[in-house]
C-alpha positions in Angstrom: 100.8 65.4 104.1 98.4 67.4 106.1 97.0 69.3 103.2 95.4 66.2 101.7 93.0 65.9 104.6 89.4 66.8 103.7 88.7 70.5 103.7 92.4 71.6 103.8 93.5 71.1 100.3 92.9 74.4 98.5 91.8 76.0 101.8 91.7 79.8 101.9 91.8 82.3 104.6 91.3 86.1 104.6 93.9 87.6 102.3 95.2 84.4 100.8 95.5 80.7 101.0 97.8 78.2 102.8 100.7 79.6 100.7 100.2 83.0 102.2 100.4 81.5 105.7 103.6 79.6 104.7 105.1 82.8 103.3 104.3 84.7 106.5 105.8 82.0 108.7 109.0 81.8 106.6 109.4 85.6 106.6 108.8 85.9 110.3 111.2 83.0 110.9 113.9 84.7 109.0 113.1 88.1 110.6 113.5 86.7 114.1 116.3 84.2 113.6 118.3 85.7 110.8 119.3 82.2 109.8 118.3 81.4 106.2 119.4 77.7 106.7 116.9 77.3 109.6 114.1 78.7 107.4 115.2 76.5 104.5 115.0 73.4 106.6 111.7 74.5 108.1 110.2 74.9 104.6 111.8 71.7 103.2 113.5 73.6 100.4 116.3 71.7 98.6 117.8 74.8 97.2 118.9 77.9 99.2 117.8 80.0 96.3 114.2 79.2 97.0 114.5 80.4 100.5 116.4 83.6 99.6 113.2 85.4 98.6 112.2 85.5 102.3 115.5 87.1 103.2 114.9 89.6 100.4 111.5 90.7 101.8 113.0 91.2 105.3 116.0 93.1 104.0 113.8 95.4 102.0 111.5 96.1 105.0 114.5 96.9 107.2 115.7 99.5 104.6 112.2 101.2 104.4 112.9 104.9 104.5 109.8 105.5 106.6 111.4 103.7 109.5 114.1 106.3 109.7 111.7 109.3 110.0 111.9 110.5 113.6 108.2 110.9 114.3 106.6 110.1 117.6 103.0 108.9 117.3 100.9 109.3 120.5 
């Protein structure tokens, strides 16, 4: 696995580690495809339940009341 290469195991980036990047990739994947099965396969999850948390994040964001306020920002 690529994370066992020197310098990558436990690597951190601004705002989080490799897990944060994985979470972001999964969330964006679900946002743009709408296919939880595709995200599940991408992440290698055996159980759909593990992948469902990414769908939950996207669904919550889409229901954000701030998105429905008709304000134009110049």
